[in-house]
PASEBA-1860 file (N, C-alpha, C; in nm, 3 decimals):
! residues 305
1> MFKYILTV> 0.619/0.030/-2.693/0.503/0.039/-2.623/0.552/0.054/-2.459 ~ 0.475/0.144/-2.402/0.495/0.178/-2.272/0.466/0.023/-2.194 ~ 0.562/-0.012/-2.099/0.554/-0.131/-2.025/0.466/-0.113/-1.894 ~ 0.401/-0.216/-1.840/0.341/-0.192/-1.729/0.403/-0.172/-1.607 ~ 0.359/-0.082/-1.531/0.451/-0.025/-1.404/0.394/-0.069/-1.280 ~ 0.482/-0.134/-1.213/0.420/-0.185/-1.080/0.486/-0.127/-0.961 ~ 0.415/-0.073/-0.886/0.454/0.008/-0.788/0.379/-0.044/-0.654 ~ 0.416/0.005/-0.539/0.348/-0.019/-0.413/0.294/0.109/-0.394
9> MLMFMLSF> 0.192/-0.041/-0.120/0.191/0.030/-0.132/0.153/0.051/0.012 ~ 0.026/-0.098/0.120/0.053/-0.081/0.078/0.100/-0.160/0.170 ~ 0.135/0.011/0.076/0.102/0.061/0.146/0.101/-0.011/0.143 ~ -0.021/0.090/0.154/-0.023/0.042/0.187/-0.084/0.054/0.214 ~ -0.040/0.152/0.168/-0.053/0.105/0.173/-0.121/0.104/0.179 ~ -0.061/0.031/0.248/-0.127/-0.003/0.276/-0.197/-0.034/0.215 ~ -0.304/-0.231/-0.104/-0.349/-0.244/-0.065/-0.306/-0.223/0.048 ~ -0.263/-0.032/0.046/-0.201/0.000/0.173/-0.273/0.095/0.227
17> DFLFSQCG> -0.366/0.069/0.357/-0.348/0.190/0.425/-0.221/0.179/0.531 ~ -0.165/0.268/0.551/-0.030/0.261/0.639/-0.095/0.306/0.793 ~ -0.083/0.216/0.866/-0.140/0.231/1.010/-0.022/0.256/1.106 ~ -0.024/0.371/1.182/0.073/0.412/1.282/0.049/0.357/1.425 ~ -0.079/0.365/1.468/-0.132/0.344/1.583/-0.025/0.381/1.706 ~ -0.042/0.309/1.801/0.033/0.353/1.927/0.172/0.348/1.907 ~ 0.249/0.274/1.840/0.387/0.264/1.837/0.439/0.318/1.701 ~ 0.354/0.374/1.623/0.391/0.416/1.500/0.424/0.332/1.376
25> CPGASNAV> 0.442/0.199/1.421/0.462/0.098/1.329/0.323/0.055/1.243 ~ 0.346/-0.011/1.142/0.218/-0.045/1.066/0.134/-0.146/1.156 ~ 0.004/-0.085/1.156/-0.103/-0.147/1.256/-0.156/-0.260/1.193 ~ -0.268/-0.316/1.260/-0.324/-0.445/1.236/-0.342/-0.482/1.089 ~ -0.388/-0.389/0.999/-0.442/-0.432/0.872/-0.332/-0.425/0.789 ~ -0.254/-0.331/0.789/-0.125/-0.303/0.710/-0.153/-0.358/0.559 ~ -0.249/-0.297/0.527/-0.318/-0.330/0.396/-0.217/-0.254/0.292 ~ -0.104/-0.309/0.258/-0.026/-0.251/0.150/-0.073/-0.242/0.015
33> ITSITDVN> -0.056/-0.127/-0.038/-0.093/-0.114/-0.179/-0.002/-0.195/-0.282 ~ -0.032/-0.319/-0.311/0.063/-0.382/-0.372/0.079/-0.354/-0.515 ~ 0.023/-0.265/-0.580/0.052/-0.243/-0.704/-0.023/-0.098/-0.738 ~ 0.010/0.018/-0.740/-0.065/0.145/-0.711/-0.160/0.127/-0.828 ~ -0.283/0.073/-0.800/-0.401/0.063/-0.872/-0.382/0.042/-1.024 ~ -0.319/-0.055/-1.062/-0.296/-0.070/-1.185/-0.255/0.043/-1.267 ~ -0.142/0.107/-1.236/-0.060/0.225/-1.300/-0.022/0.169/-1.442 ~ -0.129/0.131/-1.543/-0.088/0.074/-1.655/-0.110/0.160/-1.778
41> PVEYYKTG> -0.054/0.128/-1.883/-0.075/0.216/-2.014/-0.212/0.209/-2.061 ~ -0.226/0.310/-2.142/-0.353/0.317/-2.214/-0.406/0.203/-2.266 ~ -0.293/0.132/-2.334/-0.325/0.000/-2.425/-0.382/-0.099/-2.328 ~ -0.363/-0.110/-2.210/-0.388/-0.221/-2.121/-0.537/-0.234/-2.101 ~ -0.614/-0.127/-2.119/-0.766/-0.134/-2.081/-0.829/-0.195/-2.194 ~ -0.853/-0.332/-2.203/-0.911/-0.409/-2.295/-0.993/-0.526/-2.226 ~ -1.104/-0.543/-2.269/-1.196/-0.633/-2.224/-1.141/-0.778/-2.238 ~ -1.130/-0.842/-2.111/-1.063/-0.983/-2.112/-0.927/-0.992/-2.062
49> NMKVNLHY> -0.882/-0.856/-2.031/-0.738/-0.871/-1.971/-0.735/-0.913/-1.815 ~ -0.648/-0.973/-1.794/-0.639/-1.037/-1.661/-0.502/-1.031/-1.587 ~ -0.488/-1.006/-1.467/-0.352/-0.996/-1.417/-0.372/-1.066/-1.285 ~ -0.238/-1.138/-1.260/-0.209/-1.183/-1.119/-0.098/-1.124/-1.063 ~ -0.107/-1.069/-0.929/0.002/-1.016/-0.849/0.045/-1.088/-0.742 ~ 0.152/-1.108/-0.717/0.209/-1.158/-0.574/0.284/-1.042/-0.516 ~ 0.289/-1.020/-0.378/0.332/-0.907/-0.328/0.388/-0.948/-0.201 ~ 0.523/-0.917/-0.175/0.592/-0.950/-0.033/0.653/-0.812/0.004
57> RYIYGDKY> 0.647/-0.786/0.130/0.701/-0.663/0.194/0.747/-0.684/0.337 ~ 0.853/-0.612/0.354/0.922/-0.622/0.498/0.956/-0.476/0.542 ~ 0.902/-0.451/0.648/0.911/-0.318/0.735/0.965/-0.336/0.869 ~ 1.069/-0.249/0.875/1.145/-0.238/1.033/1.167/-0.113/1.080 ~ 1.140/-0.082/1.208/1.176/0.046/1.260/1.218/0.026/1.410 ~ 1.304/0.120/1.468/1.372/0.111/1.592/1.385/0.235/1.648 ~ 1.326/0.355/1.612/1.351/0.488/1.655/1.232/0.549/1.686 ~ 1.222/0.603/1.787/1.097/0.686/1.845/1.106/0.832/1.808
65> YHDDIGVG> 0.973/0.899/1.780/0.960/1.061/1.740/0.869/1.082/1.824 ~ 0.891/1.200/1.852/0.781/1.303/1.904/0.778/1.429/1.808 ~ 0.654/1.454/1.756/0.634/1.527/1.639/0.736/1.487/1.541 ~ 0.846/1.568/1.488/0.921/1.545/1.391/1.056/1.513/1.441 ~ 1.065/1.513/1.570/1.203/1.510/1.632/1.231/1.346/1.651 ~ 1.332/1.310/1.637/1.377/1.180/1.676/1.437/1.169/1.827 ~ 1.371/1.108/1.903/1.381/1.094/2.048/1.471/0.974/2.109 ~ 1.507/0.890/2.011/1.596/0.774/2.071/1.503/0.660/2.085
73> AGKIKYFK> 1.558/0.583/2.208/1.489/0.472/2.243/1.353/0.487/2.320 ~ 1.251/0.387/2.326/1.159/0.390/2.414/1.113/0.241/2.448 ~ 0.996/0.241/2.504/0.964/0.104/2.569/0.970/-0.013/2.454 ~ 0.969/0.013/2.335/0.967/-0.089/2.253/1.107/-0.066/2.185 ~ 1.189/-0.177/2.159/1.333/-0.187/2.118/1.321/-0.183/1.963 ~ 1.233/-0.252/1.887/1.209/-0.259/1.759/1.079/-0.323/1.706 ~ 1.032/-0.290/1.597/0.942/-0.375/1.548/0.988/-0.428/1.390 ~ 0.930/-0.547/1.372/0.930/-0.592/1.223/0.798/-0.653/1.193
81> TNYMSLLI> 0.780/-0.632/1.053/0.661/-0.662/0.981/0.682/-0.720/0.849 ~ 0.615/-0.847/0.832/0.621/-0.914/0.704/0.489/-0.934/0.646 ~ 0.474/-0.899/0.520/0.326/-0.896/0.484/0.351/-0.953/0.318 ~ 0.223/-1.033/0.299/0.215/-1.106/0.162/0.089/-1.074/0.110 ~ 0.058/-1.067/-0.013/-0.079/-1.047/-0.087/-0.076/-1.111/-0.197 ~ -0.215/-1.161/-0.241/-0.233/-1.202/-0.370/-0.337/-1.150/-0.427 ~ -0.336/-1.073/-0.531/-0.430/-0.970/-0.614/-0.453/-1.049/-0.731 ~ -0.594/-1.054/-0.778/-0.637/-1.113/-0.900/-0.736/-0.992/-0.963
89> GYNVFDNL> -0.689/-0.942/-1.086/-0.773/-0.838/-1.151/-0.815/-0.866/-1.296 ~ -0.948/-0.829/-1.325/-0.998/-0.859/-1.464/-1.062/-0.730/-1.517 ~ -1.049/-0.735/-1.639/-1.131/-0.610/-1.728/-1.248/-0.673/-1.774 ~ -1.381/-0.622/-1.717/-1.508/-0.696/-1.770/-1.534/-0.610/-1.908 ~ -1.515/-0.491/-1.897/-1.515/-0.414/-2.033/-1.381/-0.320/-2.059 ~ -1.373/-0.245/-2.168/-1.250/-0.163/-2.188/-1.238/-0.057/-2.089 ~ -1.345/-0.003/-2.019/-1.345/0.098/-1.916/-1.369/0.049/-1.782 ~ -1.406/-0.103/-1.731/-1.439/-0.123/-1.612/-1.359/-0.254/-1.581
97> SFDAEVGY> -1.305/-0.255/-1.453/-1.221/-0.357/-1.414/-1.252/-0.400/-1.264 ~ -1.236/-0.500/-1.206/-1.245/-0.557/-1.083/-1.119/-0.602/-1.036 ~ -1.070/-0.568/-0.912/-0.977/-0.640/-0.848/-1.024/-0.727/-0.717 ~ -0.956/-0.822/-0.677/-0.984/-0.894/-0.539/-0.843/-0.921/-0.494 ~ -0.827/-0.905/-0.373/-0.699/-0.922/-0.303/-0.711/-0.977/-0.168 ~ -0.626/-1.090/-0.107/-0.619/-1.135/0.008/-0.472/-1.103/0.064 ~ -0.486/-1.054/0.187/-0.354/-1.021/0.265/-0.308/-1.126/0.373 ~ -0.194/-1.146/0.401/-0.150/-1.229/0.513/-0.025/-1.189/0.576
105> HPYKIQDF> -0.011/-1.210/0.698/0.108/-1.157/0.766/0.189/-1.296/0.811 ~ 0.297/-1.326/0.751/0.370/-1.447/0.806/0.408/-1.434/0.938 ~ 0.453/-1.322/0.955/0.490/-1.284/1.133/0.495/-1.125/1.135 ~ 0.446/-1.101/1.256/0.466/-0.938/1.317/0.536/-0.949/1.434 ~ 0.633/-0.888/1.461/0.711/-0.879/1.600/0.723/-0.744/1.669 ~ 0.706/-0.724/1.802/0.736/-0.612/1.846/0.831/-0.659/1.970 ~ 0.951/-0.606/1.986/1.042/-0.639/2.081/1.035/-0.547/2.214 ~ 1.021/-0.589/2.331/1.034/-0.508/2.429/1.146/-0.515/2.512
113> YYYRTTAS> 1.268/-0.555/2.466/1.376/-0.558/2.529/1.378/-0.700/2.607 ~ 1.299/-0.725/2.692/1.296/-0.844/2.782/1.197/-0.971/2.736 ~ 1.129/-0.905/2.646/1.021/-1.004/2.575/0.972/-0.963/2.469 ~ 0.908/-1.058/2.375/0.871/-1.020/2.242/0.708/-1.063/2.221 ~ 0.630/-0.986/2.170/0.519/-1.020/2.133/0.508/-1.056/1.972 ~ 0.454/-1.166/1.920/0.448/-1.186/1.788/0.307/-1.239/1.757 ~ 0.260/-1.240/1.601/0.175/-1.293/1.548/0.174/-1.311/1.418 ~ 0.067/-1.389/1.364/0.073/-1.417/1.244/-0.078/-1.459/1.173
121> GLSHTQLM> -0.097/-1.433/1.060/-0.241/-1.476/1.032/-0.306/-1.382/0.906 ~ -0.431/-1.445/0.870/-0.475/-1.374/0.744/-0.515/-1.225/0.816 ~ -0.502/-1.138/0.694/-0.537/-0.984/0.735/-0.679/-0.934/0.687 ~ -0.693/-0.949/0.555/-0.814/-0.899/0.498/-0.825/-0.952/0.371 ~ -0.961/-0.913/0.318/-0.981/-0.939/0.165/-1.043/-0.808/0.117 ~ -0.980/-0.768/0.004/-1.044/-0.635/-0.046/-1.090/-0.651/-0.180 ~ -1.203/-0.564/-0.208/-1.279/-0.584/-0.333/-1.288/-0.437/-0.381 ~ -1.244/-0.413/-0.508/-1.233/-0.281/-0.575/-1.275/-0.304/-0.731
129> AKYNIYRN> -1.387/-0.181/-0.744/-1.412/-0.170/-0.893/-1.333/-0.034/-0.941 ~ -1.292/-0.039/-1.070/-1.212/0.087/-1.103/-1.285/0.117/-1.262 ~ -1.306/0.229/-1.268/-1.369/0.273/-1.390/-1.291/0.396/-1.455 ~ -1.277/0.397/-1.589/-1.194/0.478/-1.672/-1.291/0.590/-1.703 ~ -1.269/0.704/-1.651/-1.342/0.806/-1.682/-1.306/0.880/-1.836 ~ -1.171/0.897/-1.842/-1.128/0.961/-1.978/-1.021/0.890/-2.029 ~ -1.002/0.871/-2.151/-0.886/0.811/-2.206/-0.863/0.872/-2.344 ~ -0.737/0.926/-2.366/-0.694/0.962/-2.502/-0.582/0.888/-2.548
137> ASAAFDFT> -0.577/0.808/-2.635/-0.464/0.719/-2.677/-0.375/0.781/-2.737 ~ -0.401/0.881/-2.829/-0.294/0.952/-2.916/-0.209/1.036/-2.826 ~ -0.289/1.095/-2.713/-0.198/1.174/-2.618/-0.148/1.097/-2.507 ~ -0.165/0.965/-2.491/-0.118/0.885/-2.391/-0.159/0.940/-2.258 ~ -0.312/0.973/-2.240/-0.348/1.051/-2.115/-0.451/0.939/-2.072 ~ -0.482/0.942/-1.943/-0.572/0.845/-1.900/-0.604/0.900/-1.727 ~ -0.740/0.892/-1.721/-0.790/0.931/-1.575/-0.882/0.814/-1.543 ~ -0.857/0.735/-1.420/-0.929/0.637/-1.371/-0.974/0.638/-1.224
145> VGAGGRIP> -1.090/0.615/-1.184/-1.126/0.613/-1.047/-1.146/0.479/-1.011 ~ -1.155/0.474/-0.860/-1.185/0.331/-0.801/-1.254/0.336/-0.672 ~ -1.329/0.240/-0.648/-1.381/0.241/-0.497/-1.411/0.102/-0.463 ~ -1.413/0.067/-0.329/-1.421/-0.067/-0.293/-1.438/-0.089/-0.145 ~ -1.408/-0.202/-0.104/-1.435/-0.213/0.057/-1.315/-0.312/0.101 ~ -1.293/-0.344/0.222/-1.209/-0.433/0.296/-1.264/-0.521/0.403 ~ -1.260/-0.632/0.396/-1.346/-0.717/0.504/-1.227/-0.776/0.556 ~ -1.237/-0.796/0.697/-1.130/-0.847/0.783/-1.146/-0.999/0.792
153> LNEADTIL> -1.027/-1.067/0.801/-1.038/-1.224/0.787/-0.983/-1.284/0.930 ~ -0.962/-1.179/1.005/-0.940/-1.234/1.175/-0.991/-1.118/1.252 ~ -1.047/-1.182/1.362/-1.103/-1.077/1.454/-0.996/-1.026/1.547 ~ -1.025/-0.887/1.591/-0.961/-0.824/1.697/-0.959/-0.888/1.804 ~ -0.860/-0.897/1.912/-0.851/-0.947/2.026/-0.789/-0.859/2.151 ~ -0.792/-0.876/2.258/-0.770/-0.787/2.382/-0.624/-0.841/2.441 ~ -0.574/-0.935/2.378/-0.453/-0.987/2.438/-0.316/-0.932/2.349 ~ -0.329/-0.930/2.240/-0.212/-0.891/2.169/-0.206/-0.717/2.150
161> PQNVQPST> -0.106/-0.665/2.160/-0.115/-0.509/2.117/-0.172/-0.492/1.994 ~ -0.220/-0.358/1.983/-0.291/-0.334/1.841/-0.217/-0.329/1.725 ~ -0.085/-0.323/1.721/0.002/-0.309/1.622/0.068/-0.437/1.582 ~ 0.039/-0.548/1.661/0.089/-0.662/1.644/-0.027/-0.776/1.570 ~ -0.155/-0.722/1.594/-0.255/-0.815/1.550/-0.266/-0.807/1.393 ~ -0.298/-0.918/1.335/-0.272/-0.920/1.193/-0.401/-0.844/1.117 ~ -0.485/-0.822/1.178/-0.619/-0.771/1.124/-0.675/-0.652/1.194 ~ -0.732/-0.564/1.156/-0.809/-0.458/1.236/-0.924/-0.520/1.298
169> GALGAIGQ> -0.999/-0.604/1.250/-1.100/-0.690/1.269/-1.237/-0.596/1.255 ~ -1.219/-0.510/1.140/-1.317/-0.410/1.117/-1.330/-0.387/0.968 ~ -1.446/-0.354/0.932/-1.476/-0.319/0.767/-1.404/-0.198/0.735 ~ -1.378/-0.169/0.625/-1.316/-0.056/0.567/-1.364/-0.030/0.438 ~ -1.328/0.105/0.379/-1.384/0.162/0.261/-1.285/0.218/0.193 ~ -1.274/0.232/0.061/-1.141/0.264/-0.013/-1.192/0.360/-0.136 ~ -1.144/0.465/-0.167/-1.155/0.541/-0.273/-1.008/0.590/-0.316 ~ -1.016/0.573/-0.466/-0.885/0.623/-0.521/-0.901/0.699/-0.665
177> SVIYKGFR> -0.779/0.746/-0.712/-0.784/0.798/-0.837/-0.633/0.791/-0.889 ~ -0.619/0.769/-1.046/-0.503/0.791/-1.106/-0.510/0.853/-1.234 ~ -0.424/0.936/-1.240/-0.407/1.020/-1.348/-0.253/0.994/-1.424 ~ -0.267/0.953/-1.544/-0.148/0.888/-1.631/-0.119/0.979/-1.732 ~ -0.007/1.008/-1.746/0.049/1.082/-1.885/0.172/1.020/-1.956 ~ 0.176/0.984/-2.055/0.281/0.916/-2.124/0.364/0.992/-2.224 ~ 0.501/0.995/-2.244/0.573/1.066/-2.361/0.644/0.941/-2.395 ~ 0.581/0.913/-2.516/0.620/0.785/-2.603/0.781/0.811/-2.644
185> EAGLNLIL> 0.788/0.927/-2.703/0.947/0.954/-2.767/1.048/0.935/-2.650 ~ 1.021/1.013/-2.546/1.126/0.989/-2.450/1.113/0.855/-2.356 ~ 1.019/0.778/-2.379/1.004/0.651/-2.309/0.971/0.685/-2.148 ~ 0.928/0.812/-2.115/0.898/0.848/-1.981/0.741/0.856/-1.971 ~ 0.698/0.832/-1.828/0.569/0.802/-1.777/0.537/0.890/-1.647 ~ 0.457/0.965/-1.638/0.397/1.020/-1.524/0.288/0.979/-1.459 ~ 0.260/0.965/-1.328/0.137/0.921/-1.259/0.117/1.003/-1.141 ~ 0.000/1.037/-1.124/-0.045/1.073/-0.991/-0.145/1.010/-0.933
193> FNRFDYNA> -0.132/0.958/-0.815/-0.212/0.867/-0.749/-0.268/0.926/-0.610 ~ -0.389/0.896/-0.596/-0.449/0.944/-0.474/-0.535/0.822/-0.419 ~ -0.533/0.815/-0.275/-0.614/0.709/-0.221/-0.657/0.760/-0.074 ~ -0.795/0.705/-0.045/-0.853/0.722/0.077/-0.874/0.598/0.136 ~ -0.850/0.591/0.262/-0.907/0.469/0.347/-0.978/0.491/0.465 ~ -1.098/0.435/0.503/-1.179/0.459/0.609/-1.192/0.311/0.690 ~ -1.175/0.331/0.821/-1.176/0.208/0.872/-1.291/0.222/0.977 ~ -1.387/0.122/0.989/-1.497/0.131/1.089/-1.436/0.101/1.227
201> KNKYNYQY> -1.535/0.092/1.345/-1.497/0.026/1.452/-1.479/-0.117/1.446 ~ -1.409/-0.188/1.539/-1.416/-0.319/1.567/-1.511/-0.360/1.676 ~ -1.515/-0.491/1.718/-1.614/-0.527/1.807/-1.572/-0.473/1.940 ~ -1.438/-0.429/1.964/-1.391/-0.358/2.100/-1.405/-0.213/2.073 ~ -1.468/-0.165/1.981/-1.486/-0.007/1.979/-1.364/0.043/1.944 ~ -1.266/0.002/1.877/-1.133/0.070/1.851/-1.137/0.097/1.686 ~ -1.120/0.210/1.655/-1.113/0.267/1.516/-0.986/0.317/1.479 ~ -0.934/0.264/1.386/-0.805/0.299/1.344/-0.842/0.432/1.238
209> GKSFITSL> -0.745/0.531/1.245/-0.759/0.658/1.184/-0.777/0.659/1.032 ~ -0.840/0.746/0.965/-0.854/0.745/0.824/-0.708/0.790/0.760 ~ -0.700/0.732/0.657/-0.566/0.755/0.571/-0.569/0.800/0.459 ~ -0.468/0.903/0.405/-0.483/0.959/0.264/-0.336/0.958/0.219 ~ -0.338/0.913/0.098/-0.208/0.911/0.054/-0.205/0.962/-0.106 ~ -0.091/1.031/-0.132/-0.089/1.092/-0.275/0.056/1.043/-0.308 ~ 0.082/1.003/-0.444/0.193/0.967/-0.479/0.225/1.015/-0.620 ~ 0.341/1.085/-0.657/0.381/1.123/-0.773/0.493/1.015/-0.838
217> ITSKEIFD> 0.473/0.954/-0.933/0.540/0.843/-0.976/0.611/0.867/-1.138 ~ 0.726/0.880/-1.116/0.778/0.895/-1.281/0.856/0.755/-1.318 ~ 0.836/0.704/-1.443/0.896/0.575/-1.470/0.959/0.598/-1.611 ~ 1.088/0.543/-1.629/1.171/0.543/-1.752/1.219/0.430/-1.816 ~ 1.176/0.404/-1.941/1.220/0.274/-2.008/1.389/0.289/-2.014 ~ 1.465/0.183/-1.952/1.608/0.182/-1.979/1.637/0.092/-2.101 ~ 1.604/-0.014/-2.080/1.598/-0.109/-2.189/1.443/-0.173/-2.233 ~ 1.444/-0.258/-2.328/1.322/-0.327/-2.368/1.251/-0.397/-2.259
225> FLRGTLEI> 1.353/-0.456/-2.181/1.334/-0.543/-2.077/1.348/-0.505/-1.931 ~ 1.376/-0.361/-1.920/1.409/-0.300/-1.794/1.336/-0.162/-1.785 ~ 1.278/-0.144/-1.661/1.215/-0.007/-1.649/1.252/0.045/-1.511 ~ 1.305/0.163/-1.495/1.320/0.209/-1.353/1.216/0.309/-1.322 ~ 1.172/0.316/-1.186/1.057/0.396/-1.145/1.106/0.465/-1.016 ~ 1.057/0.575/-1.001/1.103/0.665/-0.870/0.951/0.727/-0.840 ~ 0.909/0.688/-0.705/0.781/0.739/-0.635/0.812/0.833/-0.523 ~ 0.749/0.944/-0.504/0.771/1.042/-0.398/0.604/1.019/-0.357
233> RHEYRSQD> 0.591/0.971/-0.237/0.459/0.934/-0.157/0.454/1.037/-0.025 ~ 0.336/1.096/-0.020/0.297/1.147/0.113/0.193/1.066/0.163 ~ 0.211/1.027/0.305/0.103/0.956/0.391/0.063/1.056/0.483 ~ -0.071/1.049/0.512/-0.143/1.111/0.613/-0.226/1.012/0.691 ~ -0.213/1.009/0.811/-0.331/0.915/0.894/-0.377/0.992/1.017 ~ -0.519/1.012/1.041/-0.557/1.089/1.153/-0.547/0.987/1.264 ~ -0.584/1.038/1.384/-0.561/0.957/1.522/-0.661/0.848/1.535 ~ -0.611/0.756/1.600/-0.718/0.649/1.624/-0.801/0.701/1.735
241> KSSGEVNE> -0.921/0.614/1.758/-0.999/0.629/1.872/-1.049/0.498/1.933 ~ -1.038/0.498/2.069/-1.082/0.375/2.134/-1.216/0.418/2.227 ~ -1.321/0.370/2.197/-1.455/0.410/2.243/-1.478/0.551/2.256 ~ -1.451/0.617/2.145/-1.465/0.759/2.123/-1.366/0.859/2.179 ~ -1.260/0.792/2.244/-1.167/0.865/2.306/-1.042/0.856/2.215 ~ -0.968/0.961/2.167/-0.854/0.982/2.076/-0.726/0.907/2.152 ~ -0.671/0.828/2.077/-0.551/0.791/2.104/-0.430/0.889/2.080 ~ -0.389/0.967/2.194/-0.277/1.056/2.154/-0.148/1.030/2.083
249> DSGGNSVV> -0.121/0.894/2.118/-0.014/0.842/2.054/-0.031/0.745/1.916 ~ -0.083/0.824/1.818/-0.134/0.768/1.687/-0.162/0.866/1.594 ~ -0.139/0.833/1.462/-0.151/0.915/1.360/-0.046/0.998/1.316 ~ -0.033/1.071/1.187/0.098/1.145/1.156/0.102/1.155/1.005 ~ 0.218/1.214/0.961/0.249/1.255/0.832/0.387/1.188/0.804 ~ 0.389/1.132/0.695/0.536/1.093/0.646/0.553/1.119/0.487 ~ 0.650/1.150/0.443/0.704/1.144/0.307/0.805/1.048/0.282 ~ 0.766/0.950/0.186/0.847/0.841/0.151/0.909/0.864/0.012
257> LSPQVTCI> 1.037/0.816/0.009/1.099/0.794/-0.139/1.120/0.640/-0.178 ~ 1.083/0.605/-0.307/1.068/0.471/-0.324/1.128/0.440/-0.469 ~ 1.259/0.406/-0.484/1.303/0.369/-0.597/1.262/0.227/-0.639 ~ 1.247/0.201/-0.769/1.207/0.063/-0.809/1.257/0.024/-0.946 ~ 1.287/-0.102/-0.954/1.316/-0.174/-1.096/1.225/-0.268/-1.133 ~ 1.190/-0.261/-1.252/1.096/-0.375/-1.313/1.167/-0.438/-1.401 ~ 1.194/-0.580/-1.410/1.237/-0.661/-1.515/1.116/-0.720/-1.596 ~ 1.124/-0.721/-1.741/0.994/-0.768/-1.805/1.051/-0.881/-1.875
265> AGNLRITA> 0.961/-0.984/-1.882/0.992/-1.119/-1.986/0.845/-1.146/-2.021 ~ 0.829/-1.092/-2.154/0.697/-1.156/-2.198/0.564/-1.107/-2.110 ~ 0.484/-1.183/-2.056/0.374/-1.141/-1.963/0.417/-1.136/-1.831 ~ 0.540/-1.144/-1.804/0.572/-1.164/-1.663/0.652/-1.034/-1.618 ~ 0.644/-0.979/-1.503/0.708/-0.854/-1.474/0.736/-0.887/-1.317 ~ 0.880/-0.857/-1.288/0.914/-0.873/-1.143/0.997/-0.739/-1.102 ~ 0.926/-0.679/-0.997/0.976/-0.558/-0.955/1.044/-0.565/-0.832 ~ 1.159/-0.492/-0.805/1.209/-0.483/-0.672/1.205/-0.344/-0.623
273> IGEYPVYQ> 1.149/-0.331/-0.491/1.109/-0.203/-0.455/1.186/-0.163/-0.330 ~ 1.237/-0.042/-0.299/1.303/0.012/-0.176/1.230/0.118/-0.106 ~ 1.203/0.154/-0.015/1.142/0.251/0.062/1.211/0.328/0.173 ~ 1.209/0.439/0.183/1.283/0.505/0.287/1.213/0.626/0.327 ~ 1.168/0.659/0.461/1.107/0.785/0.485/1.198/0.891/0.494 ~ 1.186/1.003/0.423/1.287/1.108/0.422/1.223/1.225/0.523 ~ 1.100/1.205/0.571/1.039/1.306/0.677/0.917/1.222/0.733 ~ 0.936/1.226/0.876/0.826/1.173/0.956/0.774/1.268/1.056
281> YYYGYQLG> 0.650/1.303/1.076/0.577/1.342/1.184/0.487/1.289/1.245 ~ 0.503/1.260/1.378/0.390/1.168/1.450/0.339/1.242/1.579 ~ 0.214/1.230/1.584/0.148/1.289/1.708/0.188/1.197/1.838 ~ 0.209/1.281/1.956/0.240/1.202/2.061/0.386/1.142/2.044 ~ 0.418/1.027/2.130/0.536/0.937/2.113/0.507/0.826/2.040 ~ 0.590/0.805/1.912/0.552/0.679/1.843/0.695/0.622/1.777 ~ 0.701/0.491/1.765/0.804/0.433/1.691/0.782/0.460/1.558 ~ 0.873/0.512/1.494/0.870/0.545/1.361/0.932/0.422/1.262
289> KGFSAAMN> 0.874/0.443/1.115/0.929/0.339/1.037/1.072/0.376/0.998 ~ 1.137/0.285/0.976/1.265/0.269/0.914/1.276/0.246/0.762 ~ 1.353/0.165/0.709/1.362/0.107/0.575/1.239/0.015/0.561 ~ 1.219/-0.004/0.432/1.115/-0.113/0.385/1.168/-0.155/0.247 ~ 1.142/-0.282/0.237/1.197/-0.345/0.105/1.056/-0.432/0.063 ~ 1.049/-0.464/-0.062/0.926/-0.527/-0.138/0.965/-0.580/-0.267 ~ 0.876/-0.662/-0.292/0.909/-0.737/-0.431/0.757/-0.756/-0.486 ~ 0.708/-0.744/-0.632/0.613/-0.771/-0.697/0.636/-0.871/-0.785
297> ISWQMNIL> 0.555/-0.983/-0.825/0.544/-1.067/-0.923/0.432/-1.080/-0.994 ~ 0.427/-1.014/-1.113/0.297/-1.000/-1.184/0.307/-1.068/-1.310 ~ 0.175/-1.124/-1.328/0.160/-1.202/-1.461/0.055/-1.144/-1.532 ~ 0.016/-1.100/-1.670/-0.101/-1.039/-1.724/-0.105/-1.094/-1.861 ~ -0.222/-1.126/-1.897/-0.254/-1.157/-2.046/-0.409/-1.124/-2.082 ~ -0.445/-1.145/-2.194/-0.591/-1.153/-2.226/-0.639/-1.275/-2.251 ~ -0.742/-1.333/-2.154/-0.792/-1.467/-2.148/-0.888/-1.484/-2.280 ~ -0.937/-1.386/-2.348/-1.040/-1.406/-2.453/-0.977/-1.413/-2.598
305> R> -0.833/-1.407/-2.598/-0.757/-1.415/-2.723/-0.725/-1.553/-2.735
END
């Protein structure tokens, strides 16, 4: 049987939208996609199935970009972001499930050479409904769409820089789709994932840009208890606006390569995730992302059995 695949996100993400803002580092919400919308096998969609997913992510960056050209040091020496989330999902029917997620930043840092700005706190809560449009169990093919919203758990302020704040302080909307195709004899699975994030204005009329994420994911069973996954992800984010004025040093494109390894023990899955941007293009001058590391711990079972 095809094993559950756990990927990120975020993203982010972004529950990932991946925010670039003024310095290019992940912005206030940093709603990383903790598990790319339940990239689960056809067999998973059963009434009463429940999952609990704990996610942790670390992101670091210390190199400035203008367009896709690295320009070395800038006013910020480096940034670090730590992010955690807890997600609970439940299948109400065979073709309808709901997810609820809460995000938290243990700390976020920007180092300005002579001083640092730091922050921590709750980020958001995210609610999403997912509906299975088409499923063919014999062909191991599945198409699922989802929609939901994001509610900030902290207000924006004018003291901290935009990228250090733990929350956008604004409501958000999410749409996504997942196409899954399994090849049972080869133990191979392919997933195409798409996600759109929209952020409203916060109380200071700052609006983070819209984000679009597309991922191509391939997963291969190595042993009964071990699965390897490789994700290639494209992230685009439009520029931010402050009181209607475009923030020229925000937004951009990136292509991320993410190898992942999942260990399986009964209903428990533990996934180690690495991410490295192989291409980055930023509007204006921004501090780009470097490496990222993450871990998922997921437990799932049918509570009606």
